[in-house]
Legacy VTK file of the C-alpha trace (Angstrom):
# vtk DataFile Version 3.0
C-alpha trace
ASCII
DATASET POLYDATA
POINTS 374 float
0.044 -0.003 -0.098
1.265 3.440 -0.846
-0.063 4.777 2.185
1.048 8.288 3.884
2.270 9.539 0.612
2.067 13.319 -0.430
-0.280 13.635 -3.692
-1.026 16.619 -5.678
-4.199 16.867 -7.643
-4.324 19.664 -10.353
-7.889 20.780 -10.837
-11.073 20.843 -8.718
-13.626 19.463 -10.898
-15.637 16.276 -10.488
-12.675 13.923 -11.051
-10.240 15.775 -9.072
-12.391 16.457 -5.907
-13.596 12.398 -6.200
-10.017 11.465 -6.434
-9.179 13.690 -3.206
-11.981 12.146 -1.258
-11.227 8.526 -2.133
-7.278 9.014 -1.527
-7.952 10.607 1.779
-10.181 7.677 2.971
-6.842 5.643 2.828
-4.870 8.003 4.591
-2.830 9.742 1.941
-1.801 13.429 2.054
-3.539 15.208 -0.435
-3.002 18.866 -1.856
-5.561 20.079 -4.449
-5.068 23.187 -6.569
-7.609 24.929 -8.511
-6.922 27.529 -11.179
-10.072 29.567 -10.531
-9.789 31.705 -7.475
-13.719 31.358 -6.738
-13.567 27.396 -7.360
-16.851 27.903 -9.540
-18.490 25.490 -11.809
-20.344 26.339 -15.089
-23.261 24.709 -16.642
-26.800 23.667 -16.234
-27.919 20.373 -15.368
-26.240 16.905 -15.675
-27.949 13.654 -16.118
-26.803 10.722 -13.904
-27.070 7.029 -15.345
-27.084 4.055 -13.076
-23.324 3.560 -13.516
-22.510 7.037 -12.620
-24.870 6.848 -9.537
-22.981 3.770 -8.597
-19.729 5.438 -8.991
-20.921 8.371 -6.621
-22.136 5.827 -4.204
-18.568 4.305 -3.837
-17.494 7.877 -3.376
-20.158 8.477 -0.492
-22.235 11.180 -2.014
-25.146 9.471 -3.498
-27.419 10.298 -0.775
-26.755 13.989 -0.822
-27.385 13.757 -4.493
-30.872 12.229 -3.879
-31.505 14.757 -1.301
-30.634 17.966 -3.461
-31.274 16.559 -6.589
-33.893 13.941 -8.489
-33.722 10.296 -8.889
-36.270 7.953 -10.422
-36.863 4.630 -12.354
-37.164 4.545 -16.028
-37.128 6.927 -18.917
-40.025 7.934 -20.991
-39.579 8.137 -24.645
-41.941 10.129 -27.177
-41.829 11.395 -30.884
-41.065 14.867 -31.805
-44.974 15.489 -31.701
-45.073 14.256 -27.920
-46.764 10.776 -28.729
-45.445 7.873 -26.315
-43.233 5.328 -27.719
-42.471 3.487 -24.799
-40.467 3.376 -21.436
-36.662 2.532 -21.211
-35.941 0.575 -17.907
-32.971 1.806 -15.830
-31.590 -1.061 -13.499
-31.023 -0.125 -9.723
-27.313 -1.049 -9.906
-26.245 1.496 -7.347
-28.088 -0.409 -4.815
-31.717 -1.293 -3.894
-32.290 2.106 -2.387
-31.088 4.193 -5.312
-33.192 4.661 -8.512
-31.727 3.864 -11.593
-31.255 7.518 -13.181
-30.877 10.957 -11.731
-30.471 14.459 -12.410
-28.886 17.664 -10.416
-27.865 21.158 -11.227
-24.123 21.364 -11.855
-23.421 23.926 -9.177
-25.272 21.915 -6.481
-23.126 18.806 -7.416
-20.101 20.744 -7.329
-21.241 22.312 -3.978
-21.539 18.796 -2.471
-18.388 17.462 -3.641
-16.473 20.846 -2.258
-17.969 19.805 1.097
-16.889 16.454 1.079
-13.458 17.285 -0.227
-12.745 19.906 2.574
-14.465 17.503 5.238
-11.982 14.865 3.995
-8.977 17.033 5.165
-7.660 17.729 1.639
-5.656 21.043 1.745
-7.390 23.087 -1.241
-5.452 26.251 -2.859
-7.499 28.198 -5.262
-6.104 30.410 -7.870
-3.088 28.475 -8.228
-1.742 25.984 -10.959
1.581 24.448 -11.601
4.391 26.088 -13.690
6.806 23.432 -14.025
7.554 19.713 -12.874
10.918 18.195 -12.142
11.329 14.520 -11.515
13.775 13.058 -8.876
14.685 9.661 -8.071
12.158 9.237 -5.219
9.936 12.253 -5.649
8.697 15.011 -8.071
8.957 18.619 -7.611
6.223 20.955 -8.602
6.581 24.639 -9.128
3.385 26.614 -8.495
2.094 29.659 -10.218
2.211 31.380 -6.759
6.028 30.841 -6.175
5.873 27.988 -4.060
7.797 24.560 -4.808
6.984 21.333 -3.109
7.737 17.872 -3.583
5.226 15.013 -4.132
5.017 11.212 -4.636
2.510 11.501 -7.137
0.814 14.208 -9.331
-2.680 13.797 -10.615
-3.687 15.737 -13.754
-7.684 16.182 -13.387
-7.748 19.470 -15.191
-10.156 18.837 -17.848
-10.697 18.917 -21.561
-7.771 21.603 -22.061
-5.531 19.876 -19.752
-2.160 21.902 -19.169
-1.091 18.849 -17.560
-1.545 16.657 -20.526
-0.031 19.258 -22.706
3.000 19.025 -20.231
3.283 15.353 -20.206
2.419 14.428 -23.537
3.246 17.166 -25.955
2.498 15.117 -29.007
-0.952 13.774 -27.780
-4.087 14.349 -29.911
-5.839 17.701 -29.338
-9.504 17.785 -28.549
-11.348 18.058 -31.732
-14.945 19.407 -32.445
-17.490 16.888 -33.128
-19.923 18.637 -35.392
-22.967 18.999 -32.603
-23.561 21.397 -30.152
-25.636 21.368 -26.902
-28.511 23.784 -25.780
-29.453 23.614 -22.150
-32.155 25.490 -20.183
-33.218 25.180 -16.653
-37.117 25.645 -16.191
-39.740 25.100 -13.722
-41.008 21.409 -13.101
-44.545 20.572 -13.409
-45.857 18.414 -10.530
-46.873 15.859 -12.623
-43.332 15.069 -14.155
-42.218 11.906 -12.527
-39.098 10.970 -14.394
-37.065 12.029 -17.380
-38.471 12.118 -20.941
-36.604 11.855 -24.208
-38.235 13.236 -27.662
-36.876 12.041 -30.907
-37.069 14.597 -33.627
-35.912 14.360 -37.274
-32.454 15.799 -36.827
-32.824 17.162 -33.317
-32.850 15.182 -30.084
-34.545 16.809 -27.052
-34.888 15.714 -23.325
-36.117 16.622 -19.985
-34.787 15.507 -16.819
-35.924 16.865 -13.418
-33.139 18.057 -11.019
-34.928 19.072 -7.845
-38.467 19.038 -6.639
-39.282 22.221 -8.418
-36.556 22.446 -11.459
-35.990 20.558 -14.494
-33.630 21.093 -17.228
-34.085 20.604 -20.951
-31.195 19.360 -23.267
-31.202 19.637 -26.901
-28.428 18.509 -29.479
-28.148 20.017 -32.824
-25.996 19.578 -36.082
-23.704 22.588 -36.428
-20.749 22.307 -38.981
-18.327 24.613 -36.898
-18.292 25.911 -33.418
-18.961 29.475 -33.989
-19.510 31.716 -31.177
-23.259 32.659 -30.917
-24.326 35.783 -29.110
-25.986 35.168 -25.812
-28.703 37.838 -26.583
-29.725 35.367 -29.552
-29.809 32.217 -27.579
-33.657 32.238 -26.835
-34.576 32.970 -30.205
-32.069 30.304 -31.677
-33.451 27.543 -29.346
-37.057 28.250 -30.201
-36.225 27.975 -33.747
-34.249 24.813 -33.284
-37.331 23.309 -31.310
-40.085 24.338 -34.002
-40.970 20.583 -34.903
-41.620 19.602 -31.116
-44.830 19.199 -29.303
-45.659 17.759 -25.871
-43.769 19.298 -22.883
-40.758 20.261 -25.018
-43.302 22.527 -27.178
-44.541 23.949 -24.022
-41.267 24.897 -22.751
-40.232 26.338 -26.299
-43.255 28.915 -26.057
-42.033 30.075 -22.592
-38.274 30.835 -23.586
-37.325 34.385 -23.517
-34.686 36.822 -22.139
-35.478 35.698 -18.648
-34.884 32.116 -19.236
-31.647 30.261 -17.812
-30.052 29.176 -21.118
-26.414 27.972 -22.148
-25.051 26.772 -25.200
-21.716 24.635 -25.709
-20.331 23.013 -28.838
-19.159 19.354 -28.216
-15.323 18.449 -28.218
-13.829 15.204 -27.521
-10.378 13.800 -26.934
-9.101 10.173 -26.193
-5.528 9.811 -25.177
-4.044 6.355 -26.130
-2.288 4.521 -23.291
-0.363 4.945 -21.029
-2.032 7.778 -19.162
0.919 8.375 -16.954
4.671 9.160 -17.284
7.023 8.884 -14.491
5.187 10.330 -11.408
2.312 12.140 -13.239
-0.835 10.535 -14.292
-4.087 12.031 -15.996
-7.822 11.155 -15.045
-11.219 12.477 -16.186
-11.567 14.578 -19.011
-7.967 15.299 -19.280
-7.457 11.644 -20.620
-10.917 11.026 -22.126
-13.245 13.869 -22.811
-16.757 12.840 -24.457
-19.989 14.135 -25.476
-23.097 13.522 -23.463
-24.780 11.086 -25.709
-24.546 8.441 -22.973
-24.791 10.519 -20.008
-21.498 8.869 -18.918
-18.782 11.443 -19.180
-18.989 12.552 -15.575
-19.515 8.707 -14.322
-16.372 7.532 -15.958
-14.317 10.287 -14.407
-15.650 9.445 -11.206
-14.772 5.877 -11.777
-11.141 6.902 -12.690
-10.975 8.311 -9.096
-12.188 5.176 -7.460
-9.965 2.777 -9.332
-6.799 4.726 -9.174
-7.168 4.948 -5.265
-7.721 1.322 -5.253
-4.659 0.548 -7.297
-2.569 2.906 -5.110
-3.789 1.027 -2.014
-3.190 -2.501 -3.380
0.492 -1.990 -4.662
3.739 -0.904 -3.146
5.188 -0.024 -6.592
3.790 3.236 -8.074
4.474 2.488 -11.688
2.880 -0.825 -11.546
-0.224 0.871 -9.736
-0.348 3.510 -12.417
0.029 0.866 -15.319
-2.828 -1.509 -13.660
-4.911 1.673 -13.223
-5.013 2.633 -16.958
-5.250 -1.132 -17.936
-8.511 -1.143 -15.985
-9.896 1.860 -17.381
-8.875 2.060 -20.881
-11.149 0.106 -22.771
-14.282 1.155 -20.806
-13.393 4.852 -21.565
-12.668 4.111 -24.962
-15.972 2.512 -25.604
-17.884 5.493 -24.005
-15.980 8.118 -26.187
-16.143 6.124 -29.353
-19.784 4.849 -28.971
-20.846 8.544 -27.693
-19.318 9.980 -31.101
-20.938 7.181 -33.106
-24.332 7.993 -31.573
-23.685 11.803 -32.449
-22.750 10.800 -35.912
-25.711 8.903 -36.326
-27.747 11.991 -35.305
-26.066 14.186 -37.794
-26.517 11.822 -40.641
-30.399 11.111 -39.652
-29.392 7.232 -39.499
-32.422 4.885 -38.854
-33.641 5.028 -35.179
-32.968 1.348 -35.013
-29.415 1.883 -35.405
-29.273 4.285 -32.621
-31.287 2.309 -30.173
-29.249 -0.795 -30.876
-25.855 0.859 -30.066
-27.294 2.600 -27.068
-28.677 -0.489 -25.642
-25.571 -2.697 -26.034
-23.403 0.142 -24.568
-25.485 0.694 -21.662
-25.655 -3.042 -20.907
-21.890 -3.149 -21.089
-21.661 -0.217 -18.473
-23.596 -2.298 -16.006
-20.425 -4.387 -15.498
-18.448 -3.718 -12.577
-15.473 -1.162 -12.652
LINES 1 375
374 0 1 2 3 4 5 6 7 8 9 10 11 12 13 14 15 16 17 18 19 20 21 22 23 24 25 26 27 28 29 30 31 32 33 34 35 36 37 38 39 40 41 42 43 44 45 46 47 48 49 50 51 52 53 54 55 56 57 58 59 60 61 62 63 64 65 66 67 68 69 70 71 72 73 74 75 76 77 78 79 80 81 82 83 84 85 86 87 88 89 90 91 92 93 94 95 96 97 98 99 100 101 102 103 104 105 106 107 108 109 110 111 112 113 114 115 116 117 118 119 120 121 122 123 124 125 126 127 128 129 130 131 132 133 134 135 136 137 138 139 140 141 142 143 144 145 146 147 148 149 150 151 152 153 154 155 156 157 158 159 160 161 162 163 164 165 166 167 168 169 170 171 172 173 174 175 176 177 178 179 180 181 182 183 184 185 186 187 188 189 190 191 192 193 194 195 196 197 198 199 200 201 202 203 204 205 206 207 208 209 210 211 212 213 214 215 216 217 218 219 220 221 222 223 224 225 226 227 228 229 230 231 232 233 234 235 236 237 238 239 240 241 242 243 244 245 246 247 248 249 250 251 252 253 254 255 256 257 258 259 260 261 262 263 264 265 266 267 268 269 270 271 272 273 274 275 276 277 278 279 280 281 282 283 284 285 286 287 288 289 290 291 292 293 294 295 296 297 298 299 300 301 302 303 304 305 306 307 308 309 310 311 312 313 314 315 316 317 318 319 320 321 322 323 324 325 326 327 328 329 330 331 332 333 334 335 336 337 338 339 340 341 342 343 344 345 346 347 348 349 350 351 352 353 354 355 356 357 358 359 360 361 362 363 364 365 366 367 368 369 370 371 372 373
């Protein structure tokens, strides 16, 4: 067991915070640095699949998510016009008391994880990042942007899609690439009768609704865009109303209520998959720094949380750091590759208006594979 070691985590997002919590459970000293001085999070809601809820349960935050978010069993599917297609089952793989799918506002999830990270005893510094690594025989020295310099046994890069750690560690690694789609999200009031998530299948646009609390839900929409051009925020409501013109049902009702007051967010989709290994020397990458994906399988955050759990397990299991980091990548790569590549394939099917049966088959087989233990 690599216990009592000094570990630095660079990045205070979902993966970084979960890694800190898991490592502190095993008695390791953990420092976490976050570039944003306010340790903020951007985004609307996040869908939590069964495997993602299972990973959060391992970290110890699933009950908080259920309290401050919304969880249910099943997902209702509709045509664009709002006609029912059927219900998709969502097995309770996180435990008998945890429903099969959920949703929560990203800022609320970040607050939960921050509270657990600080309670774990992790030493957090905000407004700070690294400037240089220098490996020695038995440690790695990190120079920080605030002028400090500290030795560590391991550095974990959890700094997201545009990872500076990845760029420093693997300068020839593939860069994140635009996938040809963008995502619209809007946080809106939740009607009392809405029991669980809904999905609406349009001709070239897919839209969905997911409750995120007792009185709020968020709508998510994916659409084809040839380039990731900037869209002025003042135009977001009008753009989104136009994209949703073919939809009826609850999506149509939401569309009619969109205006300048609406809480809308647009983001283009980017993805990256780093080939193995995910470590070099005493530095390892987790989460979006190694495998950023699109949300078509609602698994991007989940596989990042799984990374945190598996890395902590391997560090606990081995007394040899290189063997532990190699075992971590071996356990994670194929599962993460499947999520990234199949999410991109689902997006491509949407862009090409492929037959719905192809889309549903790939979705079913991938979600079944994700039920396997991590």
